[in-house]
Structures are given as structure tokens and as C-alpha cells.
N, C-alpha and C positions, 0 to 999 in steps of 0.2 A: 406572406404575412408581414405586417408592419412591425418594426421592433418595439414600438410603444405598446402594441397589443401583447407582445411577449413579456415586456416589463410588467404589465398588469398581472400576468400569470406568476411572475417571480414574486410579486407583492402578495398574492393570495397564498402562495406556498410558504412564504416567510411568516405569515400570520397564522398558519395552520400547524397544530401540534399532533392532531389525530392522524394515525397512520393510514386508515382507510380513506379519510377525506383527502389526504395528500395524494394518494394513489388515484383517486377519482379525478382530481384536478389535472394531474399529469395525463391521464387517459383522454380527458377532454381536449387538452392541448395537442396531444399526438393525433387525435382525430381531425383537428382543424389544420394541422401543419401540412403544407404541401410536401410531396415526396422529395422534392429537390432541397427542402430546408430541414427536414426532420433530423438528419445527422448533425447539422450545425447547431440546431436547438439543443440536442442532447449534450454536446460538448459545452455549450454556454451554460446550461443548467448546472454543470459541474464546475463552472468557473474556468473552463479550458477552451482551447481552440482545436486541439488534436486529441487522439486517444492517449491513455496513460503512458503507453510505451514509447511515445514519440517525445523527444526532449526539446520541445519548443517552449521557451519561457519568455515572459514579457520583460524581465529584468527592470521592473519599475518599482521603486521603493516609495515609502510614504513621503519622503522629502521631495521626490520628483513630482508626485501627485499634487503636492501643495503648489509647486511652480505651475503645473498644468492648469489647476483650478484658477489660479491668479490670472494666468494668460487668457483662459477661456472666458472668464466672467469679468475681466478688467477690474480686478480688485487687488489691493496691496497684499503681499504675502503675509504680512503681520495679521491682517484681518482674517485670512484663511486659517492661519495657525490658531488664532483665538477661538474660532468656531470649532476647530478640530479638538482643541483642549476641552471645550464644553461638551461636545457630543461623543468624542472617542471613536467616531466613524466618519471617514472621509466621504463615504457614499452619501451620508446624510448632509454633509457639508455641500456636496455637489447639488443635491436636491434643493437645498435652501438658496443657493446662489444662482440657480438657473433663472434667467430673466423672463419677464413677460414679453419683451421684444423678441427674444429667441423663439418663444412659443408661437407668437404671431407669424413669424417667418416660417416656422415649421409647418403650421397649418396651411400657409399659402402655397408651400411647395409639396405638400402631401406627406411629408415625413419620410424617414429612411426605412427601407425594407430590412428584414433579417439578413438576407444575403449581402446587401450593400454594407450593412453595419459590420457583419462578420469579416468581409474583405478588408475593411478599413482597420479593424482590430488586428487582423493578420499582418497587414502592412506595418503597423506599429510594432508588433512583436518581432518581426524579422529584421527591423532596422538595426544595423550593426556597423562597426568600424568607426573611423574618425567622424566626429560630429553626430554620432547616433543619438546621443542624449537630446541634443537640440532638435533633431528631427522628430524624435518621439514626442517631445513637448509640443512641437508645432502641430503634428498630425492629430495628437490626442485632444489638444485644446480646440482645434477646428471641429473635431467630431462632437465634443461636448457642447459647443456653442450652437449646434444644429439639432439638438434633441430636447424633448420636454423634460421637466424636472425628474419624474420617476425613472425615465430611461437613463438620465445622467447618474442617478444614484447607483444603478446596477452596473453601468458601464465602468464606473470607477472601482467598484468592488471586484469585478472580474480579474483584472491584472494583479490585484492585491491578494487574490485567493481567499476572499472573505465574503462569499455570496450569502452565507447565513440561511441557506434554505434547508439544511439538514438532509441533503440527498447524497446518495452514492449510486454506483452503477446498478447494484441490486434493486434499489428502489425503482429505477427506470425500467428494469426488466419486469418487475412486478406490474408496473403500469402498462407495459406492452401486453401482458396477459389480460389485464383489465380491459384494454382496448378491444380485444377480440371476444372475450368471454364474459366480461362484467364481474370477474373474480380473478383470483391468483392461481387458478388450476393449471394454467399453462406455464407457470414460472419455471418449473423444473425442466421442461422441454427446451425453453428458450435459453436457460442458463447453461444447458449442456453444450450448446453451440458457442455461447459466449466464452466458456472456459477454454475452448480450443482456439477461438479467434476473438480475443478480448477488446474489440473495437466497438464500443456501444453505439457509435454513429452508424457503422456498417450494419450491425445487427438490427437496429431500429428501422433503418431504411429498407433492408431486405424483408423484414417481418411485415412491415406496413404494406409492402408491394405484393408479397405472396404467401405470408404466413410461414408455418413450419416447413412446407415444401420448398420455399425459397431459401431458408436457412440450410437445408440439406445440401445445397449446391456450394456452400462455403467450404473451402478446403484448407488444410494445414499449409502454411506458407513460411518459408525461410525469411526471417526478418520480423515476423509477428509472433511474439512469445505465447507459449501455452501456459495456462495457469498450472503451477506445480502441484503434484500430488503431495499430500501432507501425511504426517505420522499420527497414529492414534497412540493411546497409552494403555499398557497392561502391566500390572504390578510385579509379576514374577515370571521366571523362566518356566515354571510348571504350568502356569496359566496359559502362557504363550504356546507351548507345545500342545497342550490340550485343545486349544482353540484353533491352531493353525496347522498342526501336523509337521511334516518335514519343512524346514525353512532355510532360506539363505540368510547368512549373518554377515553384516558389513560394519566396519568401524563408523561410529558417529563423530564426524569431524566437527569441531567447533569453529567453523569459519563462515564464509559468505556463500550462500546458495547462488549459483550462477547457471543460467541456461545459455548455452553457446550455440549460435546460429552461424553456419558456415556454407559458403557456396563458391565454387570455382567458376560458375557460369554467370552469376548475378553481378551486376556492376555496382561498385561502391561509388555512387553518383557524386558525392561531394565529401571533401575532407572534413571530418568532425571539427567543430570549433573548440579546440583545446590546445594545450601546449605541446602535446606529443605528436610528431609528424611521422606517419607510417610509410611515407615515401613510396618506394618501389612496391611495397606490399599491396598497395591499392590497385596496382595493375594486374595482380594475380587473381583477384576475386573479391569476395565480400565476407566480412565477419562482423557480428554484433553480439554483445553480451548483455544479458538482462538479469536483474535481481529477482527474488521471489515476489516482490511487490511491483514488478513490471517496469522498473526504472532502467533505462538504458545506461550502461556503465562501461561501454567499449573502451573509451579513452583512459579509464582508470587501471586497466589490466593489459598494458601493451605486450608484456612477455607471453601472455596466454594467446593473444591475437597472432603474434609472430609464430609461436609454436604450432598453431593450428595448421598453417600451410606446410609445415615440416612433418607433422605427426599424424595427420588425418589422411587416410587412404580412401577417399570417396569424393564424388563431385559435389554433393550437397548432403548436409545432415543437420540435425538438432540434437545436442547433447544436454543431459542434466547432470550437474555435478556440484562440487564444493571447492571453492578457492580457500586455501589454508596457508597462513604464514608459516614459513619453514626456516629453521636455522641450519644451514648446510654444514657448518663446522662441527656442531654437536649432534647433528642428525636428529633434531627434536622439533616437534610442532610448536608453534607460538600460540599463546592464548588469544581468545577472541578479541580482547581489548586492544591487542597489537594488530591483528589482522584487519580489523575494521578501520584502522588508520589509512589503509590503502584506498578506501572508498572516499575519494576527494576529487575536486575539479582542478585544483591548483597544487603545485609542488609535487606533481606525479613523478617526475624524474628522480627527485631526491628520495622519495619513498620507495621507488622500485629498487634502488640500490640498498636502502636501509632495511627494507622488509621484503625479502624474496618470497615468492609464492609457488605453491604447487596446486595444480588443478586436478582433483580426483573425479574422473567421470564415472558415474554409477548407473547411468541409463542412457539409452538412445531412443528418441521419439520419432525420428523421421530419417530416411536415407534414400537418396537418389530417386525422388518422386514417389516413394512408398511411405504411407502413413503406418507407423509401427505401434500406435497406441493400443490397438485391439489384439495384439498377439501376446503370448505368455511371457512373463519376465525372464524365464530361463532361455527362451529363444532370443529375446532381445539382448540378453547377456552374451550369447554366442556371436551375434552380429557386432556388438560393441567390441568384443575381443579382436575381431578381424579388421575393423576400421582404424584401430589405434596402433601406430608404430611406437617402438620404444623411444623414449626421450627423457629429458630432465624435467620438463615442465608439466606436460599432460600425462597423467598416470591412470591406469585402470584401478578402480577401487578394489582392494583385496576382498575376498569372499570365501566363506566356508558354508557348506551344506551340512546341517546338523539334524539329528533325529530325536535327541533326548534333551531333557532339561540340564543334565550334567554337562553335555557338550556345549550347550548354549552358555551356561555359566562360565565354562572354561574360556570361550571366546570373549565373553564380557571381561573377565579378569585380564586377559591378554591386552585388550583395548585400554583398560584402565592403567595397565603397566606401561603403556606407551604415552601416558599423559592425556589420553582422550577421555571424553565424558561418558562414553557408553557405546552401545551398538544399536544399529537399526536392523530389525528382523523383517524379512519379506517373504510372502507366499511365493513359492517358486514358479507357479504357473499363472500368477495374477496379471491381468491387463493393467495398463497405466490409466489411472482415473484422474484427469485434470481437475484441479480445484477441490478434490475430495479429501476427506479425512476419515477414511474407512479403516478396516482391520486387515488390509492387504499389507500395509507397512505399519510397524509398531516400533517404538523406541523403548529401550531398556537401559536404565542407569543404576549405579550402585546407590543404595539408600543408606542414610544415616539414621540412627535410632531416634534422634530428637527432631528429625525433620521429615517433611513430605518426601516421597520418593522422587519427585521432580519439581523443578521450578514452574512458575506460572507466568505467562506473558499477559500483562494487564495494559489497559489503555488509560492514560491520565485524563480525568474528566474535569478537574478544577483544583483550586488550592485555597488554603486558609491563611489569613494574615498572621505573621509571626508575633510572638510576645517575648519579652525578656531579651536574651542574647540574639534570638532569631529575628527580632524586629529590624535589625540592620540588613537582613537578607530580604525582607519583605514577604517572607513565606515561612510558615511554621508547620504546615502539614499539607498533604495533597490527597485527593480522592482518586481511587482507581476502580476500574470496572472490567468486566469480561464481555465477550461478544455472544449475543443471542442470535444464532443463525436463522431461526424460524421467523423472528420478528425484525431482523436486520437492525438491531439496536444494541446499545451498550448499557449494562446493568451493574450497579455498584457492588463491590465485594470487600473493599477495605479502605480505611482512612489511615494513612501512614504518616507518623510524626516523629519517629525516632530511627536511629541506625544510619543516618547519613552524615558524612563528613561536612565540614564547613564548605569545602570546595564543591561537593555534590549539591548542597542546598543552593549555592550561588548558580550552579549550572541549571538546576531545575527551574529556578526563578527566571533565568535568562531564556530558557526554552519556552516556558509558559508565556512570557511576554510576546513572543513571536506569533503565538496562536490564540491569544486571549479573545474572548467574546463578551459582549454586553449581557446577553441572555442565555438561558439554558438551551443547548442545541436540541432540535426536535428528536434526534435519534438517541437521546440519553435519558435513562430512567433512574431517577434518584428520589428517595424519600425526602420530603420537605425538611425534616429535622437534620438532614445531612447536607443540605444545600451549601456549597462552598461560597466563600466571599467573592471568588472570581471563577468564571467558567472558562474553559479552553476548548478549542476545536478538538474533537476526539480523533487525533491522528498520531499522538506520541505513544509509542509502545515501550514499556519498561519490564524487565525481568525481575520477578519477585520470588524470594524464598520465604517459606513460612513453616512453622512447626506443625500446623494442623488446619484442616478445614472444619468449621463448625456451622451450626444453624444460627441464623440471626434474625431477629424481629425487625431490624431497620434496614438491612441491606437488601437490594432488589434482585440480585443475581439468583435466578432460579425460583424466585417467589411466585407462587401460583395459588390464587384464591386464599384459603385459610392457611396454606403451607408457607412457612417462613422461608426466607432466602438463605444464602450461604455467605460466610465471612472467613477471613484468614486470621489465624491466631499467631501473634508475634511476627508480622510481616517485615521484611527488610529488603531494601533495594540492592540488587546485584549489579545491574548495568542497564543502560539504554539499548534498545534493539532497533537501531535505525534501519536495519535491513528488512524489517517486517512492516507490513501495512496493518492498520487497525483491524481489518477483517481477518487477518492471520493471527490475531491474538487467541489466547485460550478461550474455548467456548464454554457456555453454560453446561452443555452435555458432558464435556470433559470434566468440569468441576464436580458434577454429580457422580461421575465414575470414580474420580479420585477420592471423593468423600466416602463412597461405599467401600473402597479398597484400602482404606487406612488401617494401619496396624493397631491403633488404639481406638477405643470407643469415644466418639466425639460428644462434647457437652455444649450446651447453649453458650454462645459468646456474642456479645454485642459490639 
């Protein structure tokens, strides 16, 4: 397929807001795509070159793109900057600057294929070391000078992460179902394999080649993260015991969810590009660490990586656990705001010394060639006990088996007494459900009379210009939403304009500036009366505390036909959740459950 044909599909998708129409366009594209190209097309649709769990970044900022455009189209940088100022989109600038001469040359040579374009983008991305910026500028400007205007527009947007197509992996999965069935009836089946092997390129290629039977051959692999199982919410110990029976109770650590992949057999092919050198450890085998949103963070937790070779008694395994900041002098856990400082690319050595970590392993998903996802939690726990040696860094998560609400509340109080935020309650014989948020795992926290029993993880959708004192911040309120799993979109639930410090307002504006959009994203559902002054890409997750969930005639979360949506009463920002992806935010289903389980009768609130 010629890249210019793919760019035409990008354009169709960008102009489409209807979910079904978008899926049909993708299905048509997948039908046309050759088997050798469909994986690359999937990555490019998402503005990437590799799956989410591979840490290949372009490291190209707007300033460099301005230099690239000036070189590609032989224009002064000042002219490029002026066009950018007018349009707010360097992709549109590239489209306008693409010359008729280049188009003639393109037609004469027949254009670039998707594979050739992908290879050249990959070469740009991996350029590193001394002189890498100059090399990126040279390679990228040459590429742009050889494509037609529409292709130039999207080629510029890809490294900037601003495709503006409104797509996510789940949208592509739905389109794969549409490709085979003409509807989304196979979405759940395809998703099941994607949750265990979340490489949308591999999934698409295998599915196009042989359908579900081809996906059945995909196996769990050390180095490829499994989407983590998530917790549901139940309001009280009585309800939990009634619904789940005998349960295992574990402390709910307020840290960073880390999936640890370990192998004494697999080679660590290249030293990760970061400041921490693992030296001799690389010769012993392979270790990778992934967050709950599939980001590889191996270099950020060197003490866990080193401890793995000392404390793990197995050839290969995959652990699920939580990295928590720990004060060894006072033997106390550190708050999330401190722990999250360890998640960084630079200054790792200093933070290792400043903020020690403990890694609490609470599950094992794979061991020595055996997939453990389908066996009961109690059996997995026994295997986990046997593979972990005693040590200072990696710990087995404490656990109690309880049969009554009284015992469960006692465990909760003990966790709270240790400065933790609550407990996680698990069915003792439940299988591990990748990517699922079922009632096999439930979280329980201590509630306050004036507040909801739990916080809500929301996605920032846009913001409003500030007035008065906040005019200096450029932001006076922001709009947040929750995730609708069925429709794969984000629906508004609250407009937040109070409760932030001056520093938090400045940080919110700074974060929004990095992900701002010109138009409403396709996967965002907001009533026109609530349209913000500025939209942002729905990727920023914030933790919100509120007094109550109420029904709302203007918010879209859970709105259905004549039934009004849901809103938050007296919402306030607790913190940013950089460890979570937007799809891991609180869901509409959870909001409905929380609304029904409230202690007080809710009233209408707009």
C-alpha cells in the first residue's frame, strides 16, 4: 500500500466523529492492507512505531520540527513559526508548505510505500548519540520533501504524538471484529488475547491471517506485559462476605503497580539507554519492569532489578506487585506523592538513595514455561511463596484468610493503623483475569461521613480560561470525565474550579499545554453547554474526592435516552495519577454502583 493512500484514510478518520462510521473505515483499511503491512499500519494509526510496552520514542519536539520543515521546504524558520502561530498545528504547516515540485517528483517516482515510510521513520527514531539531532533533521526533512501534502501533514503529527484521529487499541480491536463479521460481535474474543499479549500489531496480523484460531497460538511471553487485573468496589465488609464468601485479605499499598518479568535464560540484548548501568547483572539474564499502563520502567527501579537475581528461585517468571516508598529508619511506608517521584528518566541514582523502595509481590502469572493465569489464586499463592527468597527489597505481600465481616474489618483497621489506605479482598480460588475489573478482586477503604467511600480516577477533557486572580494562570476550571468501556469513550462528570493551590493550577495548565487540541476528540462525549475553551487529549488521569454522586441533566456520564447522567458534588483534586492510563480510569459502571451504594439519598445536582 502506498503511504499516500494510508494518509487518505487518516484524513477520513480525522473528519469522522461517528463511532460506527469510524469502525467501518478502519475495517475497510484492514481489508485492503497487505498482511506484511497491517501491523505497521496499526502502530502508525496510534502515532507509534512499536507497541505501547516498547520504549521507542522519537525525541522530537516542536522546535526541532520547525527546523525540519524549514529544511524540507527551503523556508526561513521565521516563516514556519508564523504559520505555526496561525494554525496551532505543525501538521497543517507541513501540508501548506509541501511544494508542487515535490508532488511532481513524487508522481514520477510512484510514491513511498507504507513499509518504506515506516522504515525511514524508524531510522529517525533510533538516531542517538553525538550529532543525533542533526541526523534526525536531515533524515526527516528528506522524507518530507518526497511526499505529497497530506502525507506530510500526518508524518509530522506522528512523532509529536498528535494524530488527532481519536483512536485507541480498543477501537482497532473493534474494527478487526468488523472486518470479519461486519459488527463488533467478536470484540470480546479478540480482546481476550490482546489482554494477555497487548501488541495490537501482532494481534491484527495474526487475526487477519487466521482469525481466532491464529490468536489461540499466541502464548504468554516473558518481556511482553499482561494487562493487570483490576479491583471492583463494594461498599462494606458485610456486602463483601455476602457476595464473595471466604476471602483472602491483603493490604492495599499506595504505590506504583509493577509487573516484573524475569528470566535467567533470555538475553538482555542491549543496555537500556539511561544513566543506571546494571553492569554484570546483564550477563546473568533478563529483567524488565512495566507499569499498569504498559510503560517500561526497568531503569527507574534498579534495586528491584538487582534483587530479582538474588531473591527469585526460578528460571523464568512474571510477578504482579506494588513498589512502595519505605522509610527504613522509622519502618513506615511513604505516601504515594513521594513514591511516584521514583518514576523518572533522569536523576535516578539520587532518588534511589533518597527514596528507598520495597516491592510487594502479590501474584505470580507465569513460571518456567507454565502459564498460571487459569489456576486458582490460592494455588498461585503457594507457588509464589516457594519462588521468593527472603530479602530486604522483594517481599511477599502479607495475607489473611477471613470468613466473617468482623474479621475483615479487623484486617482493614490493622492496615489503616500502618498508614495504608485500605485492603484488597480476593476470592481464594479465582483465576487471574487480565484487563478485567470483576468481583474477584475488591478494594475496601475506610469511609468518612461527609465523603464518598472512595476516590474517583477521572480523565481531564479540557479547561476553561481563568478570570480574576486565575487569569495569570490561564486556567480557571477544568472538565473531567470517566470511561465508558462499552463505547470506548470518555463522558463528562464534573467541572472543577475550586480546591486547587496556586501551584496546582500552574501545574494543571502546564500539563494541559502539552496535550492541547484544536477540536473536540472523537472519543469524548460532552454536552455543548459544557464545551471547554480548550480541549486536551484524553490521557491525563487525576484522582478526585467528592462528597456525593448526584444525577445531572448536563453531564454525559451514564446518560441514556431520557435518563440523566451523573455528576460529582463538591469535587476536589487529590493528585495526578501518572501511573494510570485513561482506560484505567473509573468507569461509568463503577459510578453507577457507587451512586447506588451511597449512604445518603442523592439529589439532583448540575
